[in-house]
C-alpha positions in Angstrom: 138.3 127.8 48.1 138.1 127.1 51.8 134.7 125.7 53.1 134.1 125.6 56.8 131.1 123.6 57.9 129.9 125.3 61.1 126.8 123.2 61.1 124.8 121.1 58.6 122.2 119.0 60.5 118.6 118.8 59.4 117.4 119.4 63.0 118.6 120.5 66.4 119.8 117.9 68.9 122.6 117.7 71.4 125.8 117.5 69.3 124.1 118.6 66.1 124.0 122.2 64.7 121.9 123.4 61.9 123.1 124.8 58.6 125.8 127.5 58.5 128.6 127.0 55.9 131.4 129.6 55.6 133.3 130.1 52.3 136.7 131.9 52.4 135.8 133.3 55.8 133.6 136.0 54.3 130.6 134.4 52.5 128.2 132.7 54.9 125.5 130.3 53.5 122.6 130.2 56.0 122.8 131.2 59.7 121.6 128.2 61.6 124.5 127.9 63.9 127.0 130.6 63.1 127.0 132.3 66.6 127.1 129.0 68.5 130.2 127.8 66.6 132.2 130.6 65.1 134.8 132.4 67.3 133.8 136.1 68.0 136.9 137.5 66.2 136.0 135.6 63.0 132.7 137.4 62.7 134.5 140.5 61.5 135.4 138.8 58.2 131.8 138.0 57.2 130.7 140.3 54.5 127.8 138.5 52.9 125.1 136.1 54.2 123.3 134.1 51.5 120.0 132.6 52.8 118.7 129.6 51.0 115.2 130.0 52.5 113.6 131.3 55.7 112.8 128.1 57.6 113.9 128.5 61.2 116.8 126.0 61.1 118.5 128.1 58.4 118.0 131.6 60.0 117.7 131.0 63.8 121.0 132.7 64.6 120.8 135.4 62.0 119.4 138.1 64.4 122.2 137.4 66.8 124.8 137.6 64.0 123.3 141.0 63.0 123.4 142.1 66.7 127.0 141.1 67.1 128.1 142.8 63.9 126.3 145.9 64.8 128.0 145.9 68.2 131.4 145.4 66.6 130.7 148.4 64.3 130.8 146.3 61.1 130.0 148.1 57.8 128.7 147.1 54.4 127.2 143.7 55.4 124.7 142.2 52.9 122.0 139.6 53.6 120.8 138.2 50.4 118.2 135.7 49.2 115.2 135.4 47.0 112.6 138.1 46.9 110.3 135.9 48.9 113.0 135.2 51.5 113.8 138.9 51.8 110.2 139.8 52.4 109.8 137.0 55.0 112.8 138.3 56.9 111.5 141.8 56.9 107.9 140.9 57.8 108.5 138.1 60.3 111.9 138.6 61.9 113.3 142.1 61.5 109.9 143.7 62.1 110.2 145.6 65.3 108.4 142.9 67.3 110.5 139.7 67.0 113.7 141.7 66.5 114.4 145.4 65.7 113.3 146.7 62.3 116.0 146.6 59.8 115.6 150.4 59.1 116.3 151.1 62.8 119.4 148.8 62.7 120.7 150.6 59.6 120.0 154.1 60.7 123.2 155.4 59.2 122.7 153.5 55.9 126.2 152.0 56.1 125.9 148.9 58.3 123.5 146.5 56.7 121.3 145.8 53.7 118.8 143.0 53.0 118.3 142.6 49.3 117.4 140.0 46.6 120.1 138.2 44.8 120.4 139.3 41.2 119.7 137.0 38.3 122.6 135.0 36.8 126.2 135.1 37.9 127.3 138.0 40.2 130.4 138.9 42.0 130.7 139.1 45.8 134.0 140.4 47.0 136.0 138.4 44.5 133.9 135.3 44.6 131.5 134.3 41.8 128.0 133.4 42.9 124.9 132.1 41.1 121.6 131.2 42.7 119.2 128.6 41.3 115.6 127.8 42.2 115.0 124.7 44.4 111.9 122.6 45.0 111.1 123.5 48.5 109.2 126.3 50.2 108.4 129.3 48.0 111.5 131.2 47.0 114.0 128.5 48.2 117.3 128.8 46.4 120.5 126.8 46.1 123.9 128.5 45.4 126.9 127.8 43.2 130.1 129.4 44.5 133.1 129.8 42.3 136.7 130.9 42.6 139.6 130.6 40.1 137.5 128.4 37.8 136.5 126.0 40.5 133.0 125.6 41.7 131.0 124.2 44.6 127.2 123.7 44.6 125.1 123.9 47.7 121.6 122.5 47.3 120.0 124.0 50.3 116.7 122.1 51.2 115.1 120.6 48.1 112.9 117.9 46.9 113.7 116.0 43.7 113.6 118.1 40.5 115.4 117.7 37.2 116.8 121.3 37.2 119.2 120.6 40.0 120.8 117.6 38.3 120.8 119.4 34.9 122.8 122.2 36.5 125.3 119.7 37.9 125.7 118.1 34.5 126.2 121.5 32.8 128.9 122.5 35.3 130.8 119.4 34.4 134.4 118.9 35.6 134.6 122.5 36.8 132.3 121.4 39.6 134.7 120.3 42.4 132.0 119.4 44.9 128.2 119.3 45.1 126.8 119.4 48.6 123.4 117.7 48.5 120.8 117.3 51.2 119.6 113.9 52.3 117.1 114.5 55.1 115.5 111.1 55.2 116.3 107.4 54.5 114.9 105.7 51.5 112.0 104.0 53.4 110.7 107.5 54.1 110.5 108.5 50.5 106.8 109.5 50.8 107.4 111.9 53.6 110.5 113.3 51.8 108.2 114.0 48.8 105.6 115.7 50.9 108.1 117.8 52.8 110.2 118.4 49.7 113.5 116.8 50.7 115.8 114.2 49.3 116.8 110.6 50.1 120.0 108.7 49.1 117.9 106.9 46.5 116.7 110.1 44.9 120.2 111.6 44.9 121.5 108.5 43.0 118.6 108.7 40.6 119.3 112.3 39.8 123.1 111.9 39.5 122.9 108.9 37.2 124.7 109.7 34.0 125.3 113.4 34.8 128.1 113.5 37.4 131.6 114.2 36.3 134.1 111.7 37.7 136.1 114.5 39.3 133.1 115.9 41.3 132.9 115.1 44.9 129.4 114.3 46.2 129.1 115.5 49.8 125.8 114.7 51.6 124.5 116.9 54.4 121.3 118.0 56.3 120.5 114.6 57.6 117.9 114.5 60.4 119.9 113.3 63.5 117.3 110.6 64.2 117.9 108.9 60.8 121.6 109.8 60.4 123.1 106.3 60.7 120.4 104.8 58.4 121.0 107.5 55.7 124.8 106.9 55.9 124.3 103.2 55.4 122.4 103.9 52.2 124.9 106.2 50.6 126.8 104.5 47.8 130.6 103.9 47.9 132.5 107.1 47.1 129.9 109.5 48.5 131.1 111.6 51.4 129.1 113.2 54.2 129.5 116.0 56.7 128.2 116.4 60.2 129.7 119.8 61.2 133.2 120.9 62.0 134.8 119.9 58.8 137.1 122.2 56.8 137.2 121.4 53.0 139.7 123.0 50.6 138.9 122.8 46.9 
């Protein structure tokens, strides 16, 4: 499994791009920076876009991706998320005011669909996917992506909740990597709780006793202002990404 980190920051600043993670060149998780980073010819390989939730840092380049794929005469593109996310995209983005209505874009019914992810495991072009509910804005999801019996978990944005860490435990040694957000440093735990985000301390609390020794912990979505502080608080053995990394599992 090839994971390309196009962007993974918790906010936009010079040198920091928001979340877009590309798996095997064809499954895109969020669209915060895909058009700013990915070469034009690589767009043709994208078949599925999995949206974790509709906050602007996770969808801000989705309209431009749709526009580029339409211009390049792509076919069969799927944008997927929770029912709440799908409704938000249709009502507030692809609504004929902010961007063309999705029905207009898909006039020939072969270009694009926006649809809810199914329950449980499902197959996307040879890749296994499972969504799970996160503790963030209504309808927020994380995703587990699998290939050849190896799995990677992407938390998306989330506050602390036991379900996330129970899932990590249940996946056991088959989980090669878990990508966990850490938006704020430990001293800002109260704000993290209010805004439903994690800190290094909360990650360590949740992973205590549940993490397989073979699973890599990769932290992302740090707010640029607090990046160095968060990195100093990560325990030995934890990794982090800032954007531009290519990880092969």
